[in-house]
py3Dmol code that shows the C-alpha trace and the ligand (Angstrom):
import py3Dmol

protein = """\
ATOM      1  CA  MET A   1      83.605 -54.060 -62.528  1.00  0.00           C
ATOM      2  CA  LYS A   2      84.391 -51.847 -59.556  1.00  0.00           C
ATOM      3  CA  ARG A   3      81.894 -49.024 -59.248  1.00  0.00           C
ATOM      4  CA  ASN A   4      82.971 -45.442 -58.738  1.00  0.00           C
ATOM      5  CA  LYS A   5      82.641 -44.142 -55.232  1.00  0.00           C
ATOM      6  CA  ILE A   6      81.077 -40.702 -54.996  1.00  0.00           C
ATOM      7  CA  THR A   7      81.023 -38.878 -51.680  1.00  0.00           C
ATOM      8  CA  VAL A   8      78.846 -35.842 -51.080  1.00  0.00           C
ATOM      9  CA  VAL A   9      79.738 -33.808 -47.980  1.00  0.00           C
ATOM     10  CA  GLY A  10      76.804 -31.781 -46.715  1.00  0.00           C
ATOM     11  CA  SER A  11      73.523 -33.685 -46.958  1.00  0.00           C
ATOM     12  CA  GLY A  12      71.266 -30.672 -47.152  1.00  0.00           C
ATOM     13  CA  ASN A  13      69.228 -29.582 -50.135  1.00  0.00           C
ATOM     14  CA  VAL A  14      71.999 -29.586 -52.739  1.00  0.00           C
ATOM     15  CA  GLY A  15      73.930 -32.526 -51.285  1.00  0.00           C
ATOM     16  CA  ALA A  16      71.045 -34.974 -50.937  1.00  0.00           C
ATOM     17  CA  THR A  17      69.664 -34.092 -54.372  1.00  0.00           C
ATOM     18  CA  THR A  18      73.116 -34.636 -55.872  1.00  0.00           C
ATOM     19  CA  GLY A  19      73.228 -38.056 -54.227  1.00  0.00           C
ATOM     20  CA  LEU A  20      69.832 -38.881 -55.700  1.00  0.00           C
ATOM     21  CA  PHE A  21      70.829 -37.822 -59.222  1.00  0.00           C
ATOM     22  CA  ALA A  22      74.121 -39.730 -58.996  1.00  0.00           C
ATOM     23  CA  ALA A  23      72.232 -42.885 -58.038  1.00  0.00           C
ATOM     24  CA  LEU A  24      69.491 -42.358 -60.654  1.00  0.00           C
ATOM     25  CA  LYS A  25      72.167 -42.107 -63.336  1.00  0.00           C
ATOM     26  CA  GLU A  26      74.105 -45.062 -61.894  1.00  0.00           C
ATOM     27  CA  LEU A  27      77.296 -43.014 -61.796  1.00  0.00           C
ATOM     28  CA  GLY A  28      78.558 -44.980 -58.806  1.00  0.00           C
ATOM     29  CA  ASP A  29      77.961 -45.861 -55.177  1.00  0.00           C
ATOM     30  CA  VAL A  30      77.136 -42.852 -53.044  1.00  0.00           C
ATOM     31  CA  VAL A  31      78.197 -41.798 -49.540  1.00  0.00           C
ATOM     32  CA  LEU A  32      76.412 -38.859 -47.921  1.00  0.00           C
ATOM     33  CA  VAL A  33      78.176 -37.122 -45.023  1.00  0.00           C
ATOM     34  CA  ASP A  34      76.923 -34.417 -42.672  1.00  0.00           C
ATOM     35  CA  ILE A  35      77.628 -33.158 -39.175  1.00  0.00           C
ATOM     36  CA  VAL A  36      73.989 -33.483 -38.125  1.00  0.00           C
ATOM     37  CA  GLN A  37      73.292 -36.885 -36.601  1.00  0.00           C
ATOM     38  CA  GLY A  38      70.773 -38.952 -38.520  1.00  0.00           C
ATOM     39  CA  VAL A  39      70.398 -36.665 -41.520  1.00  0.00           C
ATOM     40  CA  PRO A  40      72.863 -38.321 -43.926  1.00  0.00           C
ATOM     41  CA  GLN A  41      71.744 -41.777 -42.760  1.00  0.00           C
ATOM     42  CA  GLY A  42      68.049 -40.968 -43.229  1.00  0.00           C
ATOM     43  CA  LYS A  43      68.466 -39.272 -46.591  1.00  0.00           C
ATOM     44  CA  ALA A  44      70.708 -42.079 -47.879  1.00  0.00           C
ATOM     45  CA  LEU A  45      68.173 -44.688 -46.792  1.00  0.00           C
ATOM     46  CA  ASP A  46      65.404 -42.834 -48.609  1.00  0.00           C
ATOM     47  CA  ILE A  47      67.476 -42.728 -51.823  1.00  0.00           C
ATOM     48  CA  ALA A  48      68.467 -46.401 -51.487  1.00  0.00           C
ATOM     49  CA  GLU A  49      64.805 -47.408 -51.151  1.00  0.00           C
ATOM     50  CA  THR A  50      64.073 -45.516 -54.381  1.00  0.00           C
ATOM     51  CA  GLY A  51      66.302 -47.909 -56.364  1.00  0.00           C
ATOM     52  CA  PRO A  52      63.847 -50.759 -57.001  1.00  0.00           C
ATOM     53  CA  VAL A  53      61.018 -48.517 -58.212  1.00  0.00           C
ATOM     54  CA  ALA A  54      63.180 -45.998 -60.103  1.00  0.00           C
ATOM     55  CA  GLY A  55      65.334 -48.782 -61.534  1.00  0.00           C
ATOM     56  CA  PHE A  56      68.890 -48.126 -60.440  1.00  0.00           C
ATOM     57  CA  ASP A  57      71.601 -50.150 -58.753  1.00  0.00           C
ATOM     58  CA  ALA A  58      73.756 -48.119 -56.421  1.00  0.00           C
ATOM     59  CA  HIS A  59      74.754 -48.552 -52.809  1.00  0.00           C
ATOM     60  CA  VAL A  60      73.808 -45.406 -50.954  1.00  0.00           C
ATOM     61  CA  VAL A  61      74.905 -44.898 -47.355  1.00  0.00           C
ATOM     62  CA  GLY A  62      75.007 -41.973 -44.978  1.00  0.00           C
ATOM     63  CA  SER A  63      77.472 -41.259 -42.206  1.00  0.00           C
ATOM     64  CA  ASN A  64      78.713 -38.654 -39.763  1.00  0.00           C
ATOM     65  CA  SER A  65      82.221 -40.074 -40.048  1.00  0.00           C
ATOM     66  CA  TYR A  66      84.724 -39.780 -42.867  1.00  0.00           C
ATOM     67  CA  GLU A  67      85.839 -43.394 -42.551  1.00  0.00           C
ATOM     68  CA  ALA A  68      82.881 -44.277 -44.766  1.00  0.00           C
ATOM     69  CA  THR A  69      84.313 -42.050 -47.500  1.00  0.00           C
ATOM     70  CA  GLU A  70      87.616 -43.938 -47.764  1.00  0.00           C
ATOM     71  CA  GLU A  71      89.006 -44.201 -51.292  1.00  0.00           C
ATOM     72  CA  SER A  72      86.344 -42.086 -52.925  1.00  0.00           C
ATOM     73  CA  ASP A  73      86.935 -41.314 -56.592  1.00  0.00           C
ATOM     74  CA  ILE A  74      85.019 -38.047 -56.467  1.00  0.00           C
ATOM     75  CA  VAL A  75      84.114 -35.887 -53.479  1.00  0.00           C
ATOM     76  CA  ILE A  76      81.591 -33.081 -53.752  1.00  0.00           C
ATOM     77  CA  ILE A  77      81.627 -30.404 -51.054  1.00  0.00           C
ATOM     78  CA  THR A  78      78.222 -28.841 -50.425  1.00  0.00           C
ATOM     79  CA  ALA A  79      78.742 -28.327 -46.679  1.00  0.00           C
ATOM     80  CA  GLY A  80      78.042 -24.869 -45.385  1.00  0.00           C
ATOM     81  CA  LEU A  81      75.391 -22.238 -45.037  1.00  0.00           C
ATOM     82  CA  PRO A  82      73.249 -21.167 -47.983  1.00  0.00           C
ATOM     83  CA  ARG A  83      72.035 -17.597 -48.423  1.00  0.00           C
ATOM     84  CA  LYS A  84      68.974 -16.138 -46.734  1.00  0.00           C
ATOM     85  CA  PRO A  85      67.011 -13.208 -48.149  1.00  0.00           C
ATOM     86  CA  GLY A  86      69.062 -10.007 -47.997  1.00  0.00           C
ATOM     87  CA  MET A  87      72.399 -11.841 -48.015  1.00  0.00           C
ATOM     88  CA  SER A  88      75.000 -11.884 -50.765  1.00  0.00           C
ATOM     89  CA  ARG A  89      77.111 -14.973 -51.409  1.00  0.00           C
ATOM     90  CA  ASP A  90      80.109 -13.069 -50.081  1.00  0.00           C
ATOM     91  CA  ASP A  91      78.397 -12.699 -46.684  1.00  0.00           C
ATOM     92  CA  LEU A  92      78.941 -16.449 -46.240  1.00  0.00           C
ATOM     93  CA  VAL A  93      82.707 -16.329 -46.493  1.00  0.00           C
ATOM     94  CA  LYS A  94      83.530 -16.195 -42.782  1.00  0.00           C
ATOM     95  CA  ILE A  95      81.542 -19.211 -41.701  1.00  0.00           C
ATOM     96  CA  ASN A  96      81.903 -21.331 -44.829  1.00  0.00           C
ATOM     97  CA  ALA A  97      85.685 -20.894 -45.108  1.00  0.00           C
ATOM     98  CA  GLY A  98      86.124 -22.647 -41.753  1.00  0.00           C
ATOM     99  CA  ILE A  99      83.686 -25.392 -42.722  1.00  0.00           C
ATOM    100  CA  VAL A 100      85.346 -26.025 -46.103  1.00  0.00           C
ATOM    101  CA  LYS A 101      88.778 -26.086 -44.444  1.00  0.00           C
ATOM    102  CA  SER A 102      87.784 -28.732 -41.897  1.00  0.00           C
ATOM    103  CA  VAL A 103      85.885 -30.790 -44.473  1.00  0.00           C
ATOM    104  CA  THR A 104      88.860 -30.725 -46.862  1.00  0.00           C
ATOM    105  CA  GLU A 105      91.241 -31.916 -44.129  1.00  0.00           C
ATOM    106  CA  GLN A 106      89.033 -34.940 -43.529  1.00  0.00           C
ATOM    107  CA  ILE A 107      88.505 -35.731 -47.196  1.00  0.00           C
ATOM    108  CA  ILE A 108      92.190 -35.794 -48.097  1.00  0.00           C
ATOM    109  CA  LYS A 109      92.979 -37.978 -45.106  1.00  0.00           C
ATOM    110  CA  TYR A 110      90.761 -40.743 -46.437  1.00  0.00           C
ATOM    111  CA  SER A 111      90.861 -40.108 -50.210  1.00  0.00           C
ATOM    112  CA  PRO A 112      94.228 -38.594 -51.105  1.00  0.00           C
ATOM    113  CA  ASP A 113      93.769 -39.354 -54.806  1.00  0.00           C
ATOM    114  CA  CYS A 114      90.199 -38.147 -55.292  1.00  0.00           C
ATOM    115  CA  ILE A 115      88.879 -35.390 -57.520  1.00  0.00           C
ATOM    116  CA  ILE A 116      87.086 -32.681 -55.522  1.00  0.00           C
ATOM    117  CA  ILE A 117      84.197 -30.604 -56.815  1.00  0.00           C
ATOM    118  CA  VAL A 118      83.478 -27.597 -54.580  1.00  0.00           C
ATOM    119  CA  VAL A 119      79.980 -26.122 -54.456  1.00  0.00           C
ATOM    120  CA  SER A 120      79.798 -24.193 -51.166  1.00  0.00           C
ATOM    121  CA  ASN A 121      79.560 -20.410 -51.502  1.00  0.00           C
ATOM    122  CA  PRO A 122      81.097 -17.973 -52.102  1.00  0.00           C
ATOM    123  CA  LEU A 123      82.212 -20.481 -54.713  1.00  0.00           C
ATOM    124  CA  ASP A 124      85.381 -18.927 -56.062  1.00  0.00           C
ATOM    125  CA  ALA A 125      86.739 -18.362 -52.559  1.00  0.00           C
ATOM    126  CA  MET A 126      85.747 -21.816 -51.308  1.00  0.00           C
ATOM    127  CA  VAL A 127      87.434 -23.632 -54.175  1.00  0.00           C
ATOM    128  CA  TYR A 128      90.570 -21.607 -53.406  1.00  0.00           C
ATOM    129  CA  THR A 129      90.289 -22.609 -49.708  1.00  0.00           C
ATOM    130  CA  CYS A 130      89.966 -26.265 -50.647  1.00  0.00           C
ATOM    131  CA  GLN A 131      93.014 -26.135 -52.921  1.00  0.00           C
ATOM    132  CA  LYS A 132      95.121 -24.293 -50.391  1.00  0.00           C
ATOM    133  CA  VAL A 133      94.276 -26.793 -47.628  1.00  0.00           C
ATOM    134  CA  SER A 134      94.606 -29.912 -49.782  1.00  0.00           C
ATOM    135  CA  GLY A 135      97.551 -28.892 -51.950  1.00  0.00           C
ATOM    136  CA  PHE A 136      95.882 -30.903 -54.727  1.00  0.00           C
ATOM    137  CA  PRO A 137      97.011 -30.241 -58.306  1.00  0.00           C
ATOM    138  CA  LYS A 138      94.739 -28.095 -60.460  1.00  0.00           C
ATOM    139  CA  GLU A 139      93.452 -31.169 -62.331  1.00  0.00           C
ATOM    140  CA  ARG A 140      91.819 -32.500 -59.167  1.00  0.00           C
ATOM    141  CA  ILE A 141      89.998 -29.438 -57.818  1.00  0.00           C
ATOM    142  CA  ILE A 142      87.142 -27.835 -59.698  1.00  0.00           C
ATOM    143  CA  GLY A 143      84.368 -25.465 -58.672  1.00  0.00           C
ATOM    144  CA  MET A 144      80.776 -25.783 -59.846  1.00  0.00           C
ATOM    145  CA  ALA A 145      79.006 -22.567 -60.774  1.00  0.00           C
ATOM    146  CA  GLY A 146      79.299 -21.987 -64.509  1.00  0.00           C
ATOM    147  CA  VAL A 147      77.196 -24.998 -65.496  1.00  0.00           C
ATOM    148  CA  LEU A 148      74.406 -23.716 -63.269  1.00  0.00           C
ATOM    149  CA  ASP A 149      74.639 -20.113 -64.458  1.00  0.00           C
ATOM    150  CA  SER A 150      74.700 -21.379 -68.050  1.00  0.00           C
ATOM    151  CA  THR A 151      71.737 -23.713 -67.682  1.00  0.00           C
ATOM    152  CA  ARG A 152      69.746 -20.809 -66.273  1.00  0.00           C
ATOM    153  CA  PHE A 153      70.739 -18.639 -69.220  1.00  0.00           C
ATOM    154  CA  ARG A 154      69.830 -21.437 -71.659  1.00  0.00           C
ATOM    155  CA  ALA A 155      66.459 -22.025 -69.983  1.00  0.00           C
ATOM    156  CA  PHE A 156      65.543 -18.323 -70.226  1.00  0.00           C
ATOM    157  CA  VAL A 157      66.558 -18.142 -73.907  1.00  0.00           C
ATOM    158  CA  ALA A 158      64.570 -21.285 -74.746  1.00  0.00           C
ATOM    159  CA  GLU A 159      61.525 -19.893 -72.946  1.00  0.00           C
ATOM    160  CA  ALA A 160      61.731 -16.556 -74.771  1.00  0.00           C
ATOM    161  CA  LEU A 161      62.125 -18.146 -78.211  1.00  0.00           C
ATOM    162  CA  GLU A 162      59.739 -21.037 -77.501  1.00  0.00           C
ATOM    163  CA  VAL A 163      62.288 -23.621 -78.578  1.00  0.00           C
ATOM    164  CA  SER A 164      63.651 -26.761 -76.972  1.00  0.00           C
ATOM    165  CA  VAL A 165      66.166 -26.147 -74.222  1.00  0.00           C
ATOM    166  CA  GLU A 166      68.307 -28.767 -75.938  1.00  0.00           C
ATOM    167  CA  SER A 167      68.695 -26.503 -78.968  1.00  0.00           C
ATOM    168  CA  VAL A 168      70.152 -23.652 -76.934  1.00  0.00           C
ATOM    169  CA  GLN A 169      73.880 -23.555 -76.217  1.00  0.00           C
ATOM    170  CA  GLY A 170      75.621 -20.853 -74.256  1.00  0.00           C
ATOM    171  CA  PHE A 171      78.016 -20.287 -71.418  1.00  0.00           C
ATOM    172  CA  VAL A 172      79.120 -17.726 -68.871  1.00  0.00           C
ATOM    173  CA  LEU A 173      82.651 -16.999 -67.700  1.00  0.00           C
ATOM    174  CA  GLY A 174      84.060 -15.380 -64.582  1.00  0.00           C
ATOM    175  CA  GLY A 175      83.092 -15.552 -60.950  1.00  0.00           C
ATOM    176  CA  HIS A 176      79.801 -16.838 -59.558  1.00  0.00           C
ATOM    177  CA  GLY A 177      77.717 -13.791 -58.757  1.00  0.00           C
ATOM    178  CA  ASP A 178      77.124 -10.303 -60.000  1.00  0.00           C
ATOM    179  CA  THR A 179      80.443 -10.216 -61.845  1.00  0.00           C
ATOM    180  CA  MET A 180      79.781 -13.222 -64.081  1.00  0.00           C
ATOM    181  CA  VAL A 181      80.452 -12.641 -67.770  1.00  0.00           C
ATOM    182  CA  PRO A 182      77.656 -14.023 -69.975  1.00  0.00           C
ATOM    183  CA  MET A 183      79.150 -14.744 -73.399  1.00  0.00           C
ATOM    184  CA  THR A 184      76.031 -13.973 -75.425  1.00  0.00           C
ATOM    185  CA  ARG A 185      77.965 -13.575 -78.672  1.00  0.00           C
ATOM    186  CA  TYR A 186      78.907 -17.270 -78.512  1.00  0.00           C
ATOM    187  CA  ALA A 187      75.385 -18.453 -77.636  1.00  0.00           C
ATOM    188  CA  THR A 188      73.575 -20.384 -80.356  1.00  0.00           C
ATOM    189  CA  VAL A 189      70.097 -21.702 -81.020  1.00  0.00           C
ATOM    190  CA  GLY A 190      70.128 -24.727 -83.303  1.00  0.00           C
ATOM    191  CA  GLY A 191      73.601 -23.588 -84.397  1.00  0.00           C
ATOM    192  CA  VAL A 192      72.466 -20.032 -85.244  1.00  0.00           C
ATOM    193  CA  PRO A 193      74.175 -17.223 -83.282  1.00  0.00           C
ATOM    194  CA  LEU A 194      71.762 -15.823 -80.681  1.00  0.00           C
ATOM    195  CA  PRO A 195      72.179 -12.142 -81.707  1.00  0.00           C
ATOM    196  CA  GLU A 196      70.636 -13.064 -85.087  1.00  0.00           C
ATOM    197  CA  LEU A 197      67.480 -14.332 -83.416  1.00  0.00           C
ATOM    198  CA  MET A 198      66.952 -11.932 -80.539  1.00  0.00           C
ATOM    199  CA  ASP A 199      67.261  -8.153 -80.136  1.00  0.00           C
ATOM    200  CA  ALA A 200      69.868  -6.701 -77.804  1.00  0.00           C
ATOM    201  CA  LYS A 201      67.261  -5.493 -75.285  1.00  0.00           C
ATOM    202  CA  THR A 202      65.823  -8.986 -74.807  1.00  0.00           C
ATOM    203  CA  ILE A 203      69.302 -10.499 -74.568  1.00  0.00           C
ATOM    204  CA  ASN A 204      70.265  -7.939 -71.916  1.00  0.00           C
ATOM    205  CA  ALA A 205      67.153  -8.683 -69.898  1.00  0.00           C
ATOM    206  CA  ILE A 206      68.050 -12.392 -69.971  1.00  0.00           C
ATOM    207  CA  VAL A 207      71.615 -11.610 -68.935  1.00  0.00           C
ATOM    208  CA  GLU A 208      70.357  -9.598 -65.957  1.00  0.00           C
ATOM    209  CA  ARG A 209      67.984 -12.377 -64.936  1.00  0.00           C
ATOM    210  CA  THR A 210      70.854 -14.883 -65.189  1.00  0.00           C
ATOM    211  CA  LYS A 211      73.091 -12.738 -62.987  1.00  0.00           C
ATOM    212  CA  ASN A 212      70.342 -12.669 -60.386  1.00  0.00           C
ATOM    213  CA  GLY A 213      69.502 -16.338 -61.030  1.00  0.00           C
ATOM    214  CA  GLY A 214      70.292 -17.447 -57.482  1.00  0.00           C
ATOM    215  CA  GLY A 215      68.736 -14.368 -55.874  1.00  0.00           C
ATOM    216  CA  GLU A 216      65.403 -15.031 -57.577  1.00  0.00           C
ATOM    217  CA  PHE A 217      64.878 -17.986 -55.228  1.00  0.00           C
ATOM    218  CA  LEU A 218      65.548 -16.237 -51.918  1.00  0.00           C
ATOM    219  CA  PRO A 219      62.159 -14.510 -51.483  1.00  0.00           C
ATOM    220  CA  LEU A 220      60.374 -17.578 -52.844  1.00  0.00           C
ATOM    221  CA  LEU A 221      62.019 -20.315 -50.794  1.00  0.00           C
ATOM    222  CA  ASN A 222      63.839 -18.396 -48.060  1.00  0.00           C
ATOM    223  CA  THR A 223      66.989 -20.199 -49.247  1.00  0.00           C
ATOM    224  CA  SER A 224      68.779 -20.868 -52.524  1.00  0.00           C
ATOM    225  CA  ALA A 225      67.952 -23.384 -55.254  1.00  0.00           C
ATOM    226  CA  TRP A 226      69.036 -27.022 -55.189  1.00  0.00           C
ATOM    227  CA  VAL A 227      67.628 -29.058 -58.100  1.00  0.00           C
ATOM    228  CA  ALA A 228      69.374 -27.227 -60.964  1.00  0.00           C
ATOM    229  CA  PRO A 229      72.543 -26.906 -58.853  1.00  0.00           C
ATOM    230  CA  ALA A 230      72.562 -30.665 -58.201  1.00  0.00           C
ATOM    231  CA  ALA A 231      71.914 -31.449 -61.890  1.00  0.00           C
ATOM    232  CA  SER A 232      74.793 -29.132 -62.802  1.00  0.00           C
ATOM    233  CA  ILE A 233      77.136 -30.942 -60.422  1.00  0.00           C
ATOM    234  CA  ILE A 234      76.056 -34.226 -61.963  1.00  0.00           C
ATOM    235  CA  ASP A 235      76.830 -32.969 -65.485  1.00  0.00           C
ATOM    236  CA  MET A 236      80.418 -32.491 -64.295  1.00  0.00           C
ATOM    237  CA  VAL A 237      80.563 -35.790 -62.400  1.00  0.00           C
ATOM    238  CA  GLU A 238      79.219 -37.712 -65.385  1.00  0.00           C
ATOM    239  CA  SER A 239      81.798 -36.195 -67.718  1.00  0.00           C
ATOM    240  CA  ILE A 240      84.549 -37.243 -65.299  1.00  0.00           C
ATOM    241  CA  VAL A 241      83.430 -40.784 -64.454  1.00  0.00           C
ATOM    242  CA  LYS A 242      82.566 -41.615 -68.075  1.00  0.00           C
ATOM    243  CA  ASP A 243      85.650 -39.770 -69.374  1.00  0.00           C
ATOM    244  CA  LYS A 244      83.361 -37.897 -71.784  1.00  0.00           C
ATOM    245  CA  LYS A 245      85.645 -34.873 -71.980  1.00  0.00           C
ATOM    246  CA  LYS A 246      82.733 -32.452 -72.085  1.00  0.00           C
ATOM    247  CA  VAL A 247      83.661 -28.797 -72.351  1.00  0.00           C
ATOM    248  CA  LEU A 248      81.889 -27.161 -69.416  1.00  0.00           C
ATOM    249  CA  PRO A 249      82.137 -23.784 -67.721  1.00  0.00           C
ATOM    250  CA  CYS A 250      83.606 -24.329 -64.272  1.00  0.00           C
ATOM    251  CA  ALA A 251      85.969 -22.707 -61.803  1.00  0.00           C
ATOM    252  CA  ALA A 252      89.446 -23.906 -62.709  1.00  0.00           C
ATOM    253  CA  GLN A 253      92.826 -22.792 -61.451  1.00  0.00           C
ATOM    254  CA  LEU A 254      94.377 -20.681 -64.179  1.00  0.00           C
ATOM    255  CA  ASP A 255      97.990 -21.024 -65.171  1.00  0.00           C
ATOM    256  CA  GLY A 256      98.561 -18.074 -67.469  1.00  0.00           C
ATOM    257  CA  GLU A 257      95.288 -18.389 -69.427  1.00  0.00           C
ATOM    258  CA  TYR A 258      93.612 -14.987 -69.853  1.00  0.00           C
ATOM    259  CA  GLY A 259      96.779 -13.511 -68.346  1.00  0.00           C
ATOM    260  CA  VAL A 260      95.864 -14.868 -64.891  1.00  0.00           C
ATOM    261  CA  SER A 261      97.890 -17.260 -62.734  1.00  0.00           C
ATOM    262  CA  GLY A 262      96.962 -19.125 -59.579  1.00  0.00           C
ATOM    263  CA  LEU A 263      93.370 -17.903 -59.242  1.00  0.00           C
ATOM    264  CA  PHE A 264      90.267 -20.057 -59.652  1.00  0.00           C
ATOM    265  CA  ILE A 265      88.034 -18.386 -62.228  1.00  0.00           C
ATOM    266  CA  GLY A 266      85.033 -19.592 -64.205  1.00  0.00           C
ATOM    267  CA  VAL A 267      86.300 -20.670 -67.625  1.00  0.00           C
ATOM    268  CA  LEU A 268      85.536 -23.361 -70.173  1.00  0.00           C
ATOM    269  CA  ALA A 269      87.330 -26.543 -69.187  1.00  0.00           C
ATOM    270  CA  LYS A 270      87.508 -30.095 -70.461  1.00  0.00           C
ATOM    271  CA  LEU A 271      86.419 -32.631 -67.839  1.00  0.00           C
ATOM    272  CA  GLY A 272      87.544 -36.245 -68.128  1.00  0.00           C
ATOM    273  CA  LYS A 273      88.802 -39.104 -65.993  1.00  0.00           C
ATOM    274  CA  ARG A 274      91.819 -37.086 -64.822  1.00  0.00           C
ATOM    275  CA  GLY A 275      89.518 -34.259 -63.743  1.00  0.00           C
ATOM    276  CA  MET A 276      90.117 -30.795 -65.182  1.00  0.00           C
ATOM    277  CA  GLU A 277      92.069 -31.809 -68.271  1.00  0.00           C
ATOM    278  CA  GLY A 278      92.542 -28.401 -69.854  1.00  0.00           C
ATOM    279  CA  VAL A 279      91.234 -24.866 -70.154  1.00  0.00           C
ATOM    280  CA  ILE A 280      89.754 -23.729 -73.444  1.00  0.00           C
ATOM    281  CA  GLU A 281      90.613 -20.069 -73.846  1.00  0.00           C
ATOM    282  CA  VAL A 282      88.159 -18.049 -75.930  1.00  0.00           C
ATOM    283  CA  LYS A 283      88.815 -14.678 -77.485  1.00  0.00           C
ATOM    284  CA  LEU A 284      87.258 -11.796 -75.567  1.00  0.00           C
ATOM    285  CA  ASP A 285      86.210  -8.534 -77.170  1.00  0.00           C
ATOM    286  CA  PRO A 286      87.084  -5.293 -75.309  1.00  0.00           C
ATOM    287  CA  ALA A 287      83.772  -5.162 -73.411  1.00  0.00           C
ATOM    288  CA  GLU A 288      84.052  -8.821 -72.345  1.00  0.00           C
ATOM    289  CA  LYS A 289      87.681  -8.261 -71.401  1.00  0.00           C
ATOM    290  CA  ALA A 290      86.680  -5.366 -69.146  1.00  0.00           C
ATOM    291  CA  LEU A 291      84.037  -7.522 -67.447  1.00  0.00           C
ATOM    292  CA  PHE A 292      86.507 -10.392 -67.096  1.00  0.00           C
ATOM    293  CA  GLU A 293      89.046  -8.089 -65.432  1.00  0.00           C
ATOM    294  CA  LYS A 294      86.359  -6.912 -63.030  1.00  0.00           C
ATOM    295  CA  THR A 295      85.499 -10.482 -62.093  1.00  0.00           C
ATOM    296  CA  VAL A 296      89.182 -11.334 -61.578  1.00  0.00           C
ATOM    297  CA  ALA A 297      89.568  -8.337 -59.249  1.00  0.00           C
ATOM    298  CA  HIS A 298      86.505  -9.449 -57.277  1.00  0.00           C
ATOM    299  CA  VAL A 299      87.792 -13.018 -56.910  1.00  0.00           C
ATOM    300  CA  GLU A 300      91.208 -11.655 -55.813  1.00  0.00           C
ATOM    301  CA  GLU A 301      89.440  -9.631 -53.128  1.00  0.00           C
ATOM    302  CA  LEU A 302      87.535 -12.688 -51.870  1.00  0.00           C
ATOM    303  CA  LYS A 303      90.744 -14.709 -51.842  1.00  0.00           C
ATOM    304  CA  GLY A 304      92.297 -11.969 -49.686  1.00  0.00           C
ATOM    305  CA  LYS A 305      89.387 -12.280 -47.245  1.00  0.00           C
ATOM    306  CA  VAL A 306      89.938 -16.044 -46.959  1.00  0.00           C
ATOM    307  CA  ASP A 307      93.660 -15.510 -46.379  1.00  0.00           C
ATOM    308  CA  GLU A 308      92.816 -13.080 -43.581  1.00  0.00           C
ATOM    309  CA  ILE A 309      90.376 -15.508 -41.963  1.00  0.00           C
ATOM    310  CA  LEU A 310      92.298 -18.763 -42.322  1.00  0.00           C
ATOM    311  CA  PHE A 311      95.879 -18.536 -43.457  1.00  0.00           C
TER     312      PHE A 311
END
"""
ligand_1 = """\
44
A3D
P 71.661 -26.699 -46.764
O 70.403 -27.330 -47.226
O 71.632 -25.855 -45.552
O 72.757 -27.860 -46.570
C 74.028 -27.630 -46.072
C 74.411 -28.849 -45.211
O 75.785 -28.717 -44.802
C 73.566 -28.981 -43.937
O 72.932 -30.250 -43.908
C 74.601 -28.845 -42.812
O 74.324 -29.641 -41.689
C 75.865 -29.305 -43.530
N 77.095 -28.910 -42.850
C 77.388 -27.747 -42.229
N 78.640 -27.793 -41.718
C 79.142 -28.996 -42.030
C 80.371 -29.640 -41.770
N 81.359 -29.037 -41.098
N 80.557 -30.898 -42.234
C 79.580 -31.528 -42.915
N 78.380 -30.971 -43.198
C 78.171 -29.732 -42.746
O 72.303 -25.811 -47.930
P 72.251 -26.113 -49.508
O 72.411 -27.586 -49.726
O 71.110 -25.404 -50.116
O 73.589 -25.343 -49.981
C 74.860 -25.823 -49.609
C 75.946 -24.849 -50.055
O 76.002 -24.827 -51.488
C 75.693 -23.373 -49.639
O 76.909 -22.756 -49.285
C 75.118 -22.755 -50.891
O 75.328 -21.363 -50.942
C 75.922 -23.482 -51.939
N 75.343 -23.476 -53.305
C 76.170 -23.173 -54.322
C 75.686 -23.146 -55.603
C 76.601 -22.791 -56.733
O 76.182 -22.719 -57.871
C 77.998 -22.505 -56.466
C 74.333 -23.437 -55.858
C 73.502 -23.773 -54.783
C 74.031 -23.798 -53.483
"""
view = py3Dmol.view(width=600, height=400)
view.addModel(protein, "pdb")
view.setStyle({"model": 0}, {"cartoon": {"style": "trace"}})
view.addModel(ligand_1, "xyz")
view.setStyle({"model": 1}, {"stick": {}})
view.zoomTo()
view.show()
């Protein structure tokens, strides 16, 4: 059986960890790419040498050239600068837009039929950049942010209630950042709606911590997180390569859903072997609708910035 080929562009913290998780889960053979000489090669070698002791079979190689990525099934873009303390994700737009543009041009040259998962920040603007440059259909371009924001929310709820993280379900909608829309009303613990188990004040505190989930790492690590982000990417990759059709919050290009067309916004989407196989539209109450509109306006603004810089 032919293995899937998974390319990760950007072999930094998020990229290399994604490569490791992909290999550990035997989701396919892995190619790491980076502009820095030696880094993708060295990190790939380290992961490959982990195989015998960790018990996985996957070819893992690193390269500075895109020839090695030829005919990839999935390409994950993590190339670009992460935040430093005092920076917002939006501060990255100028530099990362150019990086994502050049990376996308190379990817589509060698893998015109691949599915692309964008991770570089500011996420909603970078996934738009990638789509605009590639011209790929909405099924084959998805942004990762919602799975990460949701896993953070779920972890905080589980910690507060002292229950297994596996018993907590929940998701966020909207853009990645301060304007995300945590859908607490739909969150459940063991199937029980969260508002029945937790008072509004505690829920609000968890929502605020989730919104600042990425920022919490900046003073601790001087950069952003990478393990939970990589695991979140892998949740999406696994659903695609195994055609699981998981319903996951991710940035998908809307086509009339929520009254929005053309923009990439964090929504619930079904991920299967064709990529983003459909958006699941949930009913929003007036307060959620107001937040959703705010997030749409913010993403529109970021898209405008990218257009100014690149197009
Ligand atoms: P870092 O560890 O610095 O890795 C980035 C890598 O990209 C470095 O190895 C660079 O050499 C490489 N790179 C830069 N330019 C290019 C290029 N043109 N071609 C190929 N490689 C290049 O950062 P990181 O891994 O922590 O984060 C990577 C990106 O993901 C940043 O933009 C983060 O903000 C973003 N990120 C997003 C999320 C989301 O949830 C959306 C979470 C975590 C990180």
